[in-house]
N, C-alpha and C positions, 0 to 999 in steps of 0.2 A: 504493499500500500504505499509505503513511503517513497519507493522508486517511482510510482505512478505520479505522486504529488510532485516529486523533483522534475520528473519529465514535462509535467504540465507547467510548472514554473519556467523552466528553461525555454520551452517552446513558447511560452507567452512572451519572455523577454525578446525572443527572436522575431516574433510577430510585432512587438512594440517599437523596436527600433526600426524594422522595415516600414511599419506604417506612419511613424512620426518623422522620418527622415525628409520626405518631400514637403511635409507640412512646416518644418523648420526652415527650409529653403524659401517657401511661399512667404512666411512670416517676415524674414529678412528682407525680402524684395518689397514687401507691402510697407514696412516700415521706413524703408529707405525713400519709397516713393512719397510717402506722407511727409517725411522731413524735407523733401523737396518741393513740397506743395503740389504734388501730383496725386491723381487718383490711383494709378498703379494697377497692376494686373490682380485678379482676385486671388484670395488667399489659397484656394485649392487649385490654382492654375498648373502647378507642377504635376498633379495627379492627371489632369486633363492631358497635358503634354506627353506624359508617359503612355496614357491609353491611346492617343492619337498615334504615337510612333509604333506601338505594338500592332496596330491595325495596318500599318503600311508594309509594302513588299520591301525585301532587302535587295539593294542595287550593289553589286560588287564589281570592283576594277578587274580588268583582265589580268593585270599582273599580281592579283591577290592571291596568296597561297592558303593553304588549309589552316596555318596558323592564324591568319587574319580572322578566320570565321570562328575559331574556339576561343579567342582571347577575351572577348566581352563577357563570356561565361565564367572563365578563370578569374577576370578581375571582379566580377560581381560576387562570386562565391568567397574569395579571399577577403574582400572588404566587409561582406555581410558576417562572416564568421568572426572577424576581429572586432566589429561593432558590437556583436551578441556577447562576447567575452567580458567586456567591460560592465561592472555591476552598475545598475540603474536604479531599481526600486527595492532590490532585495540582494543581500550577499549570501555566500555559501550555496550557490546554484549547483547543478549536476556537475557542469564541466568548469566550475570555479578553480579547480585545480590546475587547469590549462590557462587560466587567465593570468598570464605572466606578461609584464611589459616588454620584456625582450621578444618573446613569441609574437606579440601584437605588432612590434616594430618589424619583425621579419615577415609578417603577412602583409603588411602594407608595402614593405620593400618589393616583395614578390610580385604584388599587384601593379607596382609602378614600373617595375623591369618589363613585364609583358606589355603594358600599355606603351611603353616607348618603342618596344620591338614592333608593335602594330603600326606605330608612326612611321617606321623604317621600311615596313614589309612592302608597301605599295610603290615606294620609290619617288614619291612627290617632294617638291621642295619644302613646302609647308610642313609635311610631316618630319622631314629631317630637321628643320629649324625647331619645332616644338619638342621633338625627342632630345635634341642636344641641350635646350634650355632647361628641359625637366631633369636630365641627369646632372646638370650644373647645379641646379637648386638642391637636388637630392645629395650631391656630395658634400654639400655644407649643412643641410638640414638633419641628416642622418647622425653625424658625430655630435651635433648639439643635442639631439634627442637621447642619444646614449649617455651623454654626461648628465642630462637631466634626470634619467633613470637612476644612475649612479648615486647622485647627490641625494635624492628623495629616498632611495633604498638605504643609504647609509643611516638616515635618520629613523626610517620605519622598521629597519632590520629585515626586509623582505622585499622581493619584487612581484610578489603575488597581490593582485589587486584587491581582493578582499581583505587580506591582512593589512594592507597599506591602508584601506578605507577605514578599518576598524581603529588603527592607531591614530589616524588624523581626526578621528571623532572622540578621541579619549582626552582626558586632562593631561596626559603625559606629553603632549606634542609641545604646549606651550606657544611662546611667540619666538620664532627662529627667523634670522635673516636670510638664512640659506633657503627657506622655503619660499620667501618673497622673491628672491632672485630667481629660484626655479620657475615659480609661477610666471613672471615676466618673459623669461626664456622659452617656455612652453607656448604662451600665447603667441609669441613671435613665430616660432616653428609651425604653430597650426594655421597662422595666417598664410605663410609661405607654402606649406603642403596642400593647402585647399585652393590655391591660386586665387587669393583674394586681394583687395586693394590693400596696401600699395604695391604688392608684387605683381599681381595680375589682376585684370578686370574682366570677371566672368561674363560681363554683358557686352563685350565687344568682339568683334571678328576681324580686327586689323591685323594684317599678317605681320607688321612690324612690332606688335605689342604683345599678341596672345601667345601663351605657353600651352595650356591645356587643351584648348580649342583646335590648335593646330595639328595635335596628334589624332584627332578624332573626326577630322574634317570628311574623310573617305567612308565614314560608317553611316547607316540609315536604317530605318525600320526598327525591328526589335533589338538588333545589335547597338544601335545608337540608344535606344531605351535603357539597356541594361548598363551601358557607360554612364549615363546620366543619372540613373538610380544609384550607381556606385560612387559617384561624386557626391549626391546627397547623403549617403550613408557615411561617407568619410568625414563630412563636416559634422554630422551628428557624433561620430566617434570622438573627434576631438573635444567637441563640447562635453560630452560624457565623461570623457577622461579628466577633464580639468575640474568638472563637478565631483567626480568620484575621490579625486586626490586632495581638492583644496575646498570643496563644498560638500562634504559627506553627510550632511544633515538630512534625516528623513530616510536614509537607506535602512530598511528593516532587516535584522538579522534572521538567520535560519530559524524554523521553528516557532514562528510568532502567530498571533491571531490575524485573521483575514482583514480586520480593521486597520492594523498597522501596515499592511500591504498597499491597502487603499491610499493611505497617508503617504506612503512611499512613492506611489505612482503620481499622486498629485503634487508632491514635492519635486519630483523629477521633471514634470511638465512645467512647473514654475521656473526651474533652473534653465531649462531650455528657452523659456519666453524671455528671461532676463538676459541670457547670453545673446540670444538673437537680436535684442533691443540694443544691447551694447555694441555688438558687432556692426549693426546698420548705422548706428551714430558715429562710430569710428570711420567707417568707409564714407560715410557722407562728409565728415570733416576733414579728410585728408585726401591728397592727390597721389595719382599712380607714379611711382618712381621710375627711372630709367632702368633697363635691364642690368646695365653694368654697375648699378648701385645695389642691386640684390645682394651680391657677396657681403657687402659692408653691413646690410640689414642682418643677414643670417650670422655674420661674423660677430655682431653684438650679442646674440643668443648664445653663441658658443662661449664667449668670454663671460657672460654671465653665469652659465652653467658651470664653467670652470671655477669661477669665483665662489659659487655656492659649495662647490665640493671642497674647495681649499678651506673656507670658512668652518666647514664641518669638521675637517681634520684638526684645525687650528683649536677649535672649542673643545675638542676632546682632550687636549693636553692640558686644560686648566681644571 
């Protein structure tokens, strides 16, 4: 009976993140439009776009290989699994033992590799530009992300997300400068990984500025729908990760009453709404930077993560 309950909760989390991912993107777009005094698209527009793409036929280039056809499914599966491993409304789920930060980084890195490979597979100029820029950003974002993981793991004593969330929600954590630096570095990495302003503008299709869109220009139909849904899930993943590590309030432990689970779901939705509001306000207030300034932007995240780790080692000596 306990196994059935665990399966239900784990499946519920997978469906929850899958259902809320387009809603988060639609909420950010709506808030940005309102801040610019425009009506903007409907809140449920991402769902309509996905349904419309799923109904369309797939058009493939003559030079596309078999790898080009299966990559959207691989990217979607890897991103969905990574997003489902992050504790949202309840910790101690059935697969929580696999919810390790390093494993999640590996899943995201694998999805990024295959997506860049898809951009190169057809042989177009835009695909090559997008893939090269994506790898340039990844070469700087992944070391920063690993240093953030090490800094937080040194404080929490584990890289397992349920353990880290429980520690962050306990009185033992206190006020630490290392956590503040890690939070700022994680936000910078999340902005870069999701191709948001100021690193990239997800609403543009200019060949001189786009990164993510350049890699998926040759996709259409259900393949493009899976790619778009993967990008929605990736944004939700990073927001959930920040909420799990730095705002773990409301996450229900294992074996609690259903009322606390409802409170956990409500708290999670509230965190998503707050994060979407802050993201929209940030993107509205700042302009996109030049591509050659992106290494400096991500270099700041790496330096902050290194400083957080160094401060942790120094504080241990006192």
